[in-house]
C-alpha positions as CSV (number, residue, x, y, z in Angstrom):
1,M,121.5,81.1,131.4
2,P,123.3,84.2,130.0
3,T,125.0,83.8,126.7
4,N,128.4,85.1,125.7
5,L,126.8,88.2,124.3
6,A,125.2,88.9,127.6
7,R,128.6,88.7,129.3
8,L,130.0,91.4,127.1
9,P,130.3,94.9,128.7
10,A,127.7,97.4,127.3
11,P,130.2,99.4,125.2
12,A,131.3,96.2,123.5
13,Q,127.7,95.2,122.8
14,W,127.0,98.6,121.3
15,L,130.1,98.4,119.1
16,L,129.1,94.9,117.9
17,L,125.6,96.1,117.2
18,A,126.8,99.1,115.2
19,A,129.2,97.0,113.1
20,F,126.6,94.4,112.4
21,A,124.0,97.0,111.6
22,V,126.3,98.8,109.1
23,L,127.2,95.5,107.5
24,L,123.6,94.4,106.9
25,A,122.5,97.9,105.9
26,T,125.2,97.9,103.2
27,A,124.3,94.4,102.1
28,F,120.6,95.4,101.8
29,R,121.5,98.5,99.8
30,L,123.7,96.5,97.4
31,V,120.7,94.3,96.5
32,G,118.5,97.3,96.0
33,M,116.3,96.9,99.2
34,P,114.4,100.1,100.0
35,A,115.0,101.6,103.5
36,S,118.2,99.6,104.0
37,Q,119.3,102.0,106.7
38,L,116.2,101.0,108.7
39,L,116.0,97.3,107.8
40,G,119.7,96.5,108.3
41,P,119.9,97.7,111.9
42,M,116.5,96.2,112.6
43,A,117.6,92.7,111.3
44,A,121.0,93.0,113.1
45,S,119.4,94.0,116.5
46,I,116.8,91.1,116.2
47,L,119.6,88.5,115.6
48,L,121.8,89.9,118.4
49,S,119.0,90.3,120.8
50,L,118.0,86.6,120.3
51,G,121.7,85.8,120.8
52,G,121.5,87.3,124.3
53,M,122.4,91.0,123.8
54,T,121.1,93.0,126.8
55,V,121.5,96.7,125.8
56,R,118.4,98.7,124.9
57,L,118.2,102.0,123.1
58,P,117.5,104.8,125.6
59,R,114.0,106.2,125.3
60,P,115.1,109.8,124.6
61,F,117.0,108.6,121.5
62,Y,114.0,106.9,120.1
63,I,111.8,109.9,120.7
64,A,114.3,112.2,119.0
65,A,114.5,109.8,116.0
66,Q,110.7,109.9,115.7
67,A,110.7,113.7,115.8
68,L,113.3,114.0,113.1
69,V,111.3,111.6,110.9
70,G,108.4,113.8,111.4
71,C,110.4,116.8,110.2
72,L,111.5,114.8,107.1
73,I,107.9,114.0,106.2
74,A,107.0,117.7,106.7
75,T,109.3,118.6,103.8
76,V,107.2,116.5,101.4
77,V,103.6,116.9,102.8
78,T,101.5,119.5,101.1
79,P,98.0,120.9,101.7
80,D,96.9,119.4,98.4
81,I,96.1,116.1,100.2
82,L,93.2,117.8,102.0
83,H,91.3,118.2,98.7
84,S,91.7,114.5,98.0
85,F,90.4,113.6,101.5
86,A,87.5,116.0,101.2
87,A,86.4,114.3,98.0
88,D,87.1,110.7,99.0
89,W,86.7,110.6,102.8
90,P,84.0,107.9,102.9
91,L,86.2,105.3,101.1
92,I,89.3,106.3,103.1
93,L,87.4,106.1,106.4
94,A,85.9,102.7,105.4
95,A,89.4,101.4,104.7
96,V,90.7,102.6,108.1
97,L,87.7,101.1,110.0
98,S,87.8,97.9,108.0
99,T,91.4,97.4,109.1
100,L,90.4,98.0,112.7
101,A,87.5,95.6,112.5
102,V,89.4,92.7,110.9
103,S,92.2,92.9,113.4
104,N,89.8,92.9,116.4
105,L,87.9,90.0,114.9
106,M,91.2,88.0,114.7
107,G,92.1,88.9,118.3
108,W,88.6,87.9,119.5
109,L,88.8,84.5,117.7
110,M,92.3,83.8,119.1
111,S,91.0,84.6,122.7
112,R,87.7,82.7,122.2
113,F,89.5,79.5,121.2
114,G,92.2,79.8,123.9
115,V,95.2,80.4,121.7
116,L,96.4,83.0,124.2
117,P,95.3,83.5,127.8
118,G,92.6,85.9,128.7
119,T,92.2,89.0,126.5
120,T,95.9,89.2,125.5
121,A,95.2,88.4,121.8
122,I,92.5,91.2,121.5
123,W,95.1,93.8,122.6
124,G,97.9,92.2,120.7
125,T,96.2,92.3,117.3
126,A,95.3,96.0,117.3
127,P,96.8,97.4,114.1
128,G,98.9,100.2,115.5
129,G,99.5,102.3,118.6
130,A,101.7,99.6,120.0
131,S,102.8,101.5,123.2
132,A,99.2,102.6,124.0
133,M,97.9,99.0,123.5
134,V,100.6,97.6,125.8
135,V,99.7,100.1,128.6
136,M,96.0,99.5,128.2
137,A,96.4,95.8,128.1
138,E,98.4,95.8,131.3
139,A,95.7,97.9,133.0
140,F,93.1,95.4,131.9
141,G,94.9,92.4,133.2
142,A,96.3,91.0,130.0
143,D,99.9,89.7,129.6
144,A,101.7,93.0,128.6
145,R,104.8,91.2,127.4
146,M,102.9,89.0,125.0
147,V,101.0,92.0,123.8
148,A,104.3,93.8,123.2
149,L,105.6,90.8,121.3
150,M,102.6,90.6,119.1
151,Q,102.6,94.3,118.4
152,Y,106.3,94.6,117.5
153,L,106.4,91.3,115.6
154,R,103.7,92.8,113.4
155,V,105.7,96.0,113.0
156,V,108.7,94.0,111.9
157,L,106.8,91.8,109.4
158,V,104.8,94.8,108.1
159,A,108.0,96.7,107.5
160,G,109.6,93.7,105.7
161,A,106.5,93.3,103.6
162,A,106.3,97.0,102.7
163,A,110.0,97.0,101.8
164,L,109.5,94.0,99.5
165,V,106.4,95.6,97.8
166,S,108.4,98.8,97.4
167,H,111.3,96.9,95.8
168,F,108.9,95.1,93.5
169,F,107.3,98.3,92.2
170,T,110.6,100.2,91.9
171,A,113.0,97.5,90.7
172,S,112.4,98.4,87.0
173,L,113.0,102.1,87.6
174,P,116.6,103.5,87.3
175,P,118.1,103.9,90.7
176,P,118.6,107.5,91.9
177,P,122.1,108.8,91.9
178,P,123.8,108.1,95.2
179,A,123.6,111.2,97.4
180,P,126.7,112.3,99.3
181,L,126.6,111.3,102.9
182,F,128.2,114.6,104.0
183,P,126.9,117.3,101.7
184,A,127.3,121.1,102.3
185,L,125.2,122.0,105.3
186,H,123.1,125.1,105.5
187,L,123.0,126.1,109.1
188,L,119.8,128.0,109.4
189,P,117.5,125.3,107.8
190,F,119.4,122.6,109.8
191,A,119.0,124.5,113.1
192,T,115.3,125.1,112.3
193,A,114.7,121.4,111.8
194,L,116.4,120.6,115.0
195,L,114.4,123.2,116.9
196,L,111.2,122.0,115.3
197,A,112.0,118.4,116.2
198,G,112.9,119.3,119.8
199,A,109.9,121.5,120.4
200,G,107.5,119.1,118.7
201,A,108.7,116.1,120.6
202,W,108.4,118.0,123.9
203,I,104.8,119.1,123.1
204,G,103.8,115.7,121.8
205,Q,104.9,114.1,125.0
206,R,103.7,116.8,127.3
207,C,100.2,116.7,125.8
208,R,100.3,112.9,125.6
209,I,99.4,112.9,122.0
210,P,99.5,109.4,120.4
211,A,102.7,109.2,118.4
212,G,103.1,112.9,119.3
213,P,106.9,113.1,118.9
214,L,106.4,112.2,115.2
215,L,103.0,113.8,114.5
216,V,103.5,117.2,116.1
217,P,106.7,118.1,114.1
218,M,105.2,116.6,111.0
219,V,101.9,118.6,111.1
220,A,103.5,121.8,112.3
221,G,106.4,121.5,109.9
222,A,104.2,120.7,107.0
223,A,102.0,123.8,107.7
224,L,104.9,126.1,108.1
225,H,107.0,124.7,105.3
226,S,104.2,124.6,102.7
227,A,103.3,128.2,103.6
228,G,106.9,129.2,102.9
229,L,107.5,130.4,106.4
230,I,110.5,128.1,107.2
231,E,113.1,126.0,105.4
232,L,114.1,122.6,106.8
233,E,117.2,120.6,106.0
234,L,118.2,117.2,107.4
235,P,121.5,115.9,106.2
236,P,121.8,112.3,105.0
237,W,124.3,111.3,107.8
238,L,121.9,112.4,110.5
239,M,118.9,110.6,108.9
240,A,121.1,107.4,108.6
241,L,121.5,107.5,112.4
242,V,117.8,108.2,112.8
243,Y,116.8,105.3,110.7
244,G,119.3,103.1,112.5
245,A,117.9,104.1,115.9
246,I,114.4,103.3,114.9
247,G,115.4,99.9,113.5
248,C,117.4,99.0,116.6
249,S,114.6,100.1,119.0
250,I,112.2,97.8,117.2
251,G,114.6,94.9,116.9
252,L,116.0,94.9,120.5
253,G,112.6,94.2,121.9
254,F,112.8,90.6,120.7
255,T,114.4,88.4,123.3
256,R,114.7,84.7,123.6
257,Q,112.7,84.7,126.8
258,V,109.7,86.4,125.3
259,L,109.7,84.2,122.2
260,A,110.0,81.1,124.4
261,R,106.8,82.1,126.3
262,A,105.0,82.6,122.9
263,A,106.4,79.4,121.3
264,S,103.2,77.4,121.3
265,A,101.1,80.2,120.0
266,L,103.6,81.6,117.6
267,P,102.3,79.8,114.5
268,V,98.8,81.2,115.0
269,I,100.2,84.7,115.8
270,L,102.2,84.7,112.6
271,L,99.2,83.4,110.6
272,S,97.1,86.2,112.0
273,I,99.7,88.8,111.1
274,F,100.1,87.5,107.5
275,L,96.3,87.4,107.1
276,L,96.1,91.0,108.2
277,I,98.8,92.0,105.8
278,G,97.1,90.2,103.0
279,L,93.7,91.6,103.7
280,C,95.2,95.1,103.8
281,G,96.9,94.4,100.5
282,L,93.5,93.5,99.0
283,M,91.9,96.6,100.4
284,S,94.7,98.7,98.8
285,L,93.5,97.4,95.4
286,G,90.3,99.2,96.1
287,L,92.2,102.5,96.6
288,V,94.0,101.9,93.3
289,R,90.7,101.3,91.5
290,W,88.5,103.9,93.0
291,L,91.0,106.7,93.8
292,G,93.4,106.2,90.9
293,L,96.4,105.8,93.2
294,D,99.5,104.0,92.2
295,P,99.8,100.5,93.8
296,L,102.8,101.4,96.0
297,T,101.2,104.5,97.5
298,A,98.0,102.6,98.1
299,Y,99.8,99.7,99.8
300,L,101.9,101.8,102.0
301,A,99.0,104.0,103.0
302,I,96.9,101.1,104.2
303,S,99.8,99.0,105.6
304,P,98.7,97.9,109.2
305,G,101.0,99.6,111.6
306,G,104.5,100.9,112.2
307,I,103.9,104.5,111.1
308,D,107.5,105.5,111.6
309,S,108.9,102.5,109.6
310,V,106.3,103.0,106.9
311,A,107.3,106.6,106.7
312,V,111.0,105.7,106.3
313,I,110.2,103.1,103.6
314,G,107.9,105.5,101.7
315,A,110.4,108.3,101.8
316,A,113.0,106.0,100.3
317,S,110.6,105.1,97.4
318,Q,108.6,107.0,94.9
319,A,105.3,106.8,96.8
320,D,103.0,109.8,97.4
321,M,104.1,110.6,100.9
322,S,101.3,113.1,101.5
323,F,98.6,110.5,101.0
324,V,100.5,107.7,102.7
325,M,101.1,109.7,105.9
326,A,97.6,111.3,105.9
327,L,95.9,107.8,105.8
328,Q,98.4,106.3,108.3
329,T,97.8,109.2,110.7
330,M,94.0,108.7,110.4
331,R,94.4,105.0,111.1
332,L,96.6,105.6,114.1
333,L,94.1,108.1,115.6
334,A,91.3,105.6,114.9
335,V,93.2,102.8,116.6
336,V,94.1,104.9,119.7
337,L,90.7,106.5,120.0
338,L,88.5,103.5,119.1
339,G,90.9,100.6,119.8
340,P,90.8,100.6,123.7
341,P,87.0,100.9,124.1
342,L,86.4,98.3,121.4
343,A,89.0,96.0,122.9
344,R,87.4,96.5,126.4
345,A,84.0,95.7,125.0
346,L,85.2,92.5,123.3
347,A,87.1,91.5,126.4
348,R,83.9,92.0,128.6
349,G,81.9,90.0,126.1
350,L,84.5,87.2,126.1
351,D,84.6,87.1,129.9
352,R,80.8,87.0,130.1
353,G,80.8,84.2,127.5
354,K,83.2,82.1,129.5
355,A,81.4,82.8,132.8
356,G,78.1,81.7,131.1
């Protein structure tokens, strides 16, 4: 039965969402929550979507937002991180593969004991590459809507946990002076950033690169910017809209219908997500000890999924974004390259076990 929110015309729903998102973002900022411009709209859109809101962020807006986040990261990523990876790649690779192994083990156990039908849990617990996992799951006969719920629920909880960890490590530091929302704009660096975002998003989609709209502008922009060939400028007002678009895109995917279908399995799904977050937190302590990283950088780097939301949270904190995004990118590539064949292998083994 449609709710009152569902009966509202689309412009009224967007207006309500915008007002609620601004209200929560402002409240989060006042209590010192990092990435309030992302978390406020995300929380608002979850609540309104569960209340029956039917609007969805058009795909081109989400792609543009990812590309602009990639450009923002490009301004802080430097080639120095390559030296760290060259020296410590065995430990970093072990951390990435451990995350993948733990998540697939949880999915296999949930499927083996019938928590979710078929192989749905195996695809739903993959730590990243949400859109790729949903597509692969549907092609393999799993419940794509349940996989999407598990993937985006993990993204929301990981983002919330990362924000809390960031707040814990930065609460004792003096807050940075508030930046003006509409500073003086330098047209050439701004136009360069928009051109890089547009071209990178197009190439990323055209070449079907996993998370291409974010990664192509990030990598190309980092190379060109660190070499001194281009200057990039992204004004605060634009990035506020970008963060809000990403938050809304994540939050609006949560509907009452999808949650109702998952109600019986929801406690186990939540437990698996919290276990994964906790295990990744423990693994981040290894990065602190053996690589000498600060705890916030280590935690964000190994945080299981949501590369765009982790990027936003890291940019709002004092983490080493070069290391965070390098490890997050490696994890994403490992998930997309190894996740589908590994999930297929586990699914076949599960089917053979049931048939036997």
